[in-house]
C-alpha positions in Angstrom: -32.6 31.4 -11.8 -33.1 29.6 -15.0 -32.6 25.8 -14.7 -30.5 24.2 -17.5 -30.7 20.7 -18.6 -28.3 18.4 -16.7 -25.9 16.4 -18.9 -26.4 12.7 -19.1 -24.4 10.2 -17.1 -22.3 9.2 -20.1 -21.4 12.8 -20.9 -20.5 13.4 -17.2 -18.3 10.3 -17.2 -16.4 11.4 -20.3 -15.8 14.8 -18.7 -14.5 13.3 -15.5 -12.2 10.9 -17.4 -10.5 13.7 -19.3 -10.1 15.9 -16.1 -6.4 15.9 -15.0 -5.9 17.3 -11.5 -3.3 20.0 -11.3 -1.0 20.4 -8.3 -1.3 16.6 -7.8 1.7 14.4 -7.1 3.1 12.5 -10.0 1.5 14.7 -12.7 2.1 12.8 -16.0 3.2 15.9 -17.9 5.6 16.9 -15.2 7.0 13.3 -15.1 7.7 13.4 -18.8 9.5 16.7 -18.5 11.6 15.4 -15.6 12.6 12.3 -17.6 13.9 14.4 -20.5 15.7 16.7 -18.0 17.4 13.8 -16.2 18.5 12.2 -19.5 20.0 15.5 -20.6 21.9 16.0 -17.4 23.3 12.5 -17.0 26.4 11.6 -18.9 26.2 7.9 -18.0 23.5 5.4 -19.0 20.6 4.8 -16.6 18.1 2.0 -16.7 14.5 2.7 -17.3 13.4 1.7 -13.8 15.9 4.1 -12.1 15.0 6.8 -14.6 11.3 6.5 -13.9 12.0 6.6 -10.1 14.1 9.7 -10.4 11.4 11.4 -12.6 8.6 10.4 -10.2 10.5 11.8 -7.3 11.2 15.1 -9.1 7.6 15.4 -10.2 6.1 14.8 -6.7 4.9 17.9 -5.0 2.8 18.6 -1.9 -0.8 18.6 -2.9 -2.9 21.8 -2.4 -6.6 22.1 -1.6 -8.9 25.0 -2.4 -12.3 26.2 -1.6 -14.5 26.8 -4.6 -18.2 27.6 -4.9 -21.0 26.1 -6.9 -24.7 26.9 -7.2 -27.3 24.4 -6.2 -30.6 24.1 -8.0 -32.3 26.2 -5.3 -29.9 29.0 -5.8 -27.9 28.5 -2.6 -24.1 28.5 -2.7 -22.4 25.3 -1.7 -18.7 24.9 -0.9 -16.7 21.9 -2.0 -13.1 21.0 -2.2 -11.0 21.1 -5.3 -7.4 20.4 -6.2 -7.7 22.3 -9.5 -6.1 25.5 -8.2 -9.2 27.7 -8.0 -10.5 29.7 -5.0 -9.1 30.1 -1.5 -6.5 27.6 -0.4 -7.6 25.4 2.6 -6.4 22.5 4.8 -7.7 19.0 4.2 -10.5 17.8 6.5 -8.3 15.0 8.0 -4.8 13.6 7.6 -4.3 9.9 8.1 -1.1 7.9 8.1 -1.4 4.3 6.8 0.9 2.4 9.1 2.5 -0.8 7.9 4.9 -0.9 10.9 7.9 -1.4 8.6 11.0 0.7 8.3 9.6 3.6 6.2 6.1 4.0 7.6 7.4 3.7 11.2 10.1 6.3 10.4 7.5 8.7 9.0 5.3 8.2 12.1 8.2 8.8 14.5 9.4 11.8 12.5 5.9 13.3 12.8 6.0 12.6 16.5 9.4 14.5 16.7 7.9 17.4 14.8 10.1 16.8 11.7 7.2 16.8 9.2 5.5 20.0 7.9 2.1 18.7 9.1 1.0 16.2 11.7 -1.5 13.4 11.0 -4.8 13.3 12.9 -4.8 9.5 13.0 -2.5 6.6 12.3 -4.1 3.3 11.2 -2.5 -0.1 11.2 -4.4 -2.8 9.3 -3.8 -6.2 10.9 -4.1 -9.1 8.5 -3.9 -11.6 11.4 -0.8 -13.2 10.0 1.9 -10.7 10.9 5.3 -11.8 12.5 5.6 -11.5 16.2 8.1 -8.6 16.0 5.6 -6.6 13.9 3.0 -6.8 16.7 5.7 -5.9 19.3 6.7 -2.9 17.3 3.1 -1.7 16.9 2.7 -1.9 20.7 5.9 0.2 21.0 4.6 2.8 18.6 1.3 3.0 20.5 3.3 4.1 23.6 5.7 6.3 21.6 3.1 8.2 19.5 1.3 10.9 21.5 0.4 13.4 18.8 -2.6 11.4 17.6 -4.4 8.1 18.2 -2.9 4.9 16.7 -5.8 2.7 15.7 -5.6 -1.0 14.7 -8.2 -2.3 12.3 -8.8 -5.8 10.9 -11.0 -7.7 8.4 -10.7 -11.3 9.3 -7.6 -13.5 9.4 -5.9 -14.1 6.0 -4.2 -17.3 7.2 -7.4 -18.9 8.4 -9.4 -17.7 5.4 -6.9 -19.1 3.0 -6.8 -22.5 4.7 -10.6 -22.7 4.8 -10.9 -21.7 1.2 -8.4 -24.4 0.2 -10.0 -27.1 2.4 -13.7 -26.4 2.5 -15.9 -28.7 4.6 -18.1 -30.7 2.3 -21.5 -29.3 2.0 -20.5 -26.0 3.6 -21.0 -22.5 2.1 -17.3 -22.3 1.5 -17.5 -25.2 -0.9 -19.9 -23.4 -3.2 -18.2 -20.0 -3.1 -15.5 -19.1 -5.6 -12.0 -18.4 -4.2 -12.1 -14.8 -5.3 -15.5 -14.3 -3.6 -14.5 -16.0 -0.4 -11.0 -14.8 0.4 -8.8 -12.1 -1.1 -6.3 -13.6 -3.6 -2.8 -13.7 -2.3 -0.4 -13.8 -5.3 0.2 -17.6 -5.0 2.3 -19.4 -7.5 0.6 -21.9 -9.8 2.3 -24.8 -11.4 1.3 -24.8 -15.1 1.6 -27.7 -17.6 5.0 -28.0 -19.2 6.9 -26.7 -16.2 5.6 -23.1 -16.5 4.9 -21.2 -13.3 2.1 -18.6 -13.2 0.9 -16.3 -10.5 -2.6 -15.6 -9.2 -4.0 -12.1 -9.3 -3.3 -10.3 -6.0 -6.2 -8.9 -4.1 -5.2 -9.4 -0.5 -3.8 -5.9 0.0 -7.1 -4.4 -1.1 -9.3 -6.6 1.0 -7.2 -6.8 4.2 -5.5 -3.4 4.1 -7.2 -0.9 1.9 -10.9 -1.7 2.7 -10.6 -1.8 6.5 -8.6 1.4 6.5 -11.1 3.3 4.3 -13.9 1.9 6.4 -12.3 3.3 9.5 -11.7 6.7 7.9 -15.4 6.9 6.9 -16.3 6.0 10.5 -14.0 8.8 11.9 -15.6 11.2 9.5 -19.0 10.3 10.9 -20.2 8.9 7.5 -22.8 6.1 7.9 -22.5 2.9 6.0 -23.8 3.1 2.4 -23.8 6.9 2.6 -21.8 9.2 0.4 -18.9 11.2 1.8 -19.9 14.9 1.5 -18.3 16.9 -1.3 -16.7 19.3 1.2 -14.6 16.5 2.7 -11.1 15.7 1.6 -8.9 13.2 3.5 -5.1 13.2 3.0 -3.7 9.7 3.3 0.0 9.5 4.1 1.8 6.5 2.7 5.3 5.5 3.7 6.9 5.0 0.2 10.5 6.2 -0.1 12.4 7.5 -3.2 13.9 4.1 -4.2 10.4 2.7 -4.7 8.7 5.8 -6.2 7.0 3.9 -9.0 4.8 2.3 -6.4 3.0 5.6 -6.0 -0.6 5.4 -7.1 -3.4 7.9 -7.0 -6.3 7.2 -4.7 -9.4 6.0 -6.5 -12.0 7.7 -4.3 -12.8 11.4 -5.0 -12.6 12.3 -1.3 -9.2 10.6 -0.7 -5.9 12.1 -1.8 -2.7 10.1 -1.5 0.5 11.8 -0.2 4.0 10.5 0.1 5.9 12.7 2.7 9.1 10.7 2.6 9.4 11.3 -1.2 8.6 15.0 -0.7 11.5 15.1 1.8 13.6 13.1 -0.7 14.2 10.3 1.7 15.3 6.8 0.6 15.0 3.6 2.7 18.7 4.1 3.5 17.9 7.6 4.8 15.2 6.1 7.0 17.7 3.5 8.4 20.3 6.3 8.9 17.7 8.4 10.8 17.1 5.5 13.2 20.8 5.1 13.8 21.4 8.8 14.3 18.5 9.3 16.6 19.4 6.3 18.8 16.1 6.6 20.5 13.7 4.1 18.8 14.2 0.4 18.1 14.9 -0.5 14.5 11.7 -2.2 13.0 11.9 -5.3 10.9 10.4 -5.8 7.5 6.7 -5.8 7.8 4.8 -8.4 5.7 2.6 -11.4 6.2 4.5 -14.5 7.4 3.7 -16.5 4.3 3.7 -13.6 1.7 4.6 -15.0 -1.7 6.6 -11.8 -2.4 9.3 -12.9 0.1 12.7 -13.2 -1.6 15.0 -16.1 -0.7 17.0 -14.1 1.8 13.8 -13.4 3.7 12.8 -17.1 3.7 16.4 -18.0 4.8 16.3 -15.4 7.7 12.9 -16.7 8.8 14.1 -20.3 8.7 17.2 -19.5 10.7 15.9 -16.9 13.2 12.2 -17.4 13.4 11.7 -21.2 13.0 8.1 -21.1 14.4 7.0 -18.6 11.7 8.8 -20.7 9.0 7.0 -23.8 10.2 3.7 -21.9 10.2 4.4 -20.8 6.5 5.3 -24.4 5.6 2.0 -25.7 7.1 -0.1 -23.2 5.1 2.0 -24.0 2.0 1.1 -27.7 2.4 -2.6 -27.1 2.9 -3.0 -25.0 -0.3 -1.3 -27.5 -2.5 -4.5 -29.0 -4.1 -5.6 -25.7 -5.3 -8.7 -23.6 -4.7 -12.1 -23.4 -6.3 -11.8 -22.1 -9.9 -8.1 -23.0 -10.0 -6.9 -26.4 -11.4 -3.2 -25.9 -10.8 -1.2 -26.8 -7.7 -0.5 -23.7 -5.6 2.7 -22.7 -3.8 4.1 -19.9 -1.6 7.5 -19.9 -3.3 8.2 -18.8 -6.9 9.9 -22.1 -7.7 6.6 -23.9 -7.4 8.2 -26.3 -5.0 7.1 -27.2 -1.4 8.6 -24.7 1.0 10.0 -27.5 3.2 12.1 -28.9 0.3 13.8 -25.7 -0.8 17.5 -25.1 0.0 17.8 -21.4 1.0 21.5 -21.7 1.8 22.6 -20.5 -1.7 20.0 -18.1 -2.9 20.5 -16.1 -6.1 21.2 -12.6 -4.9 21.0 -9.2 -6.4 22.1 -6.0 -4.7 19.4 -3.4 -4.1 19.6 0.4 -3.9 19.6 0.2 -0.1 22.2 -2.5 0.5 20.0 -5.5 0.8 19.1 -8.2 -1.6 15.8 -8.7 -3.4 14.1 -10.2 -6.4 13.7 -7.4 -8.8 10.4 -8.6 -10.3 8.7 -8.2 -7.0 10.1 -4.7 -6.1 6.7 -3.0 -6.4 4.4 -5.1 -4.4 1.6 -4.2 -2.1 1.2 -0.5 -3.2 2.7 1.0 -0.1 -0.1 -0.2 2.2 1.6 -3.4 3.2 5.0 -3.0 4.9 6.7 -4.9 2.1 
C-alpha cells in the first residue's frame, strides 16, 4: 500500500467546516425550502418567528446512522459511524434522554415508558443545579419510580446558588477573590444596571457548566471512556432533548462529533399544549411544574408572582440571593439583579404584570422565549 501525504491541520479544518451532514435534523437547505413552501400556502400574514418555527418543524427528520469503512495506515479496515448516507444503516451506540423534569421532557420520558416512542432510551439523565424548586425534586423522585425501561441518573456539578453567592462575596485573601467571575462560577444571565438607566445582561454560561458538562461527562463514563481520552470513532450517542414544536428554534446541533441531538417531540409534531393534553388524557401521572432554577433571571413576571404567592420560601430564597449579588462580581462594575427591571426583587409589584399570550395559553416575555437550549426545563 502506497502511503500518501496527510493534509495539514488547516486544510483538514477547512474541509470539516464545509462538510454539511445529510439526513440531519434542521438541514439549512431543507429549512429554506420549507419557509418558501409555507409562505406560498398561507393566505394570511405570519410573523418571522412563527414562520421559522414551522419551517424548522417541517425540516426535522429522524437522523440516520451508517457503517462506512476506512483504511488505516497499516492496511487494516476500520469501521466508523457516519450520518452522510453511505454504507450499511446501523443503530446508535447509545440513546440518552436529557431530563429537565419539566412538562416536555417528562412527557417524553413517560411516553417512552408507555411504549409510545419509536425507540427507547438507554439512560435518562437529570442534571441537578442544586437550586431547583422543591416540586422539581419531588417529580424526579416520582419519575425514578415510574420509569422502569432504563436507569434514571442524577448528576451534579456543584451548587449554583452557593457558587454565585461566594463569587459575589469572596472572603478577603481567599482564592475566590483573585479569580474572575467567569472562571469561578458559570455566568447566570444576570441583569446589569448601566449608566443612564440602561439595563444590560451578562453572558449566560450556567446551562453549559451546570447542565451540559455534567451530562456529557456522565455519558463518557457510561461509554467507558476514561478522562482526557478521545471517544472512539465507531461510537455515536443520540441525545434526546424535550423541545416541542412551539419552541423549535431552540434546536441546536451538538458540537461534539460523537454526539447527535434529536428532538422526538418535534418529530411527533407535539406542542407543549399536546404534552399537557397527553397528561390530562392519560390521567395516570401527576402534572409536572415548570422546571427552572429558583432564581433564574429568565423568569417572567407571572412566574415571580406565582412563586411569591404559592412558594414564599422559594421567593424569599431568591430575594436573599438577589440582595447578595447587588455589589457586582469580579470584572463587572455594574450593580446586578435577578429581575429585568434592574430593581431589587423585594421591591417589585408583581400584581399587575405586563402579559402577553403565548402559543400554549400561558403568558411569557417574548424576548426570553429561547432560553437554556432545551437542557434546562425552562
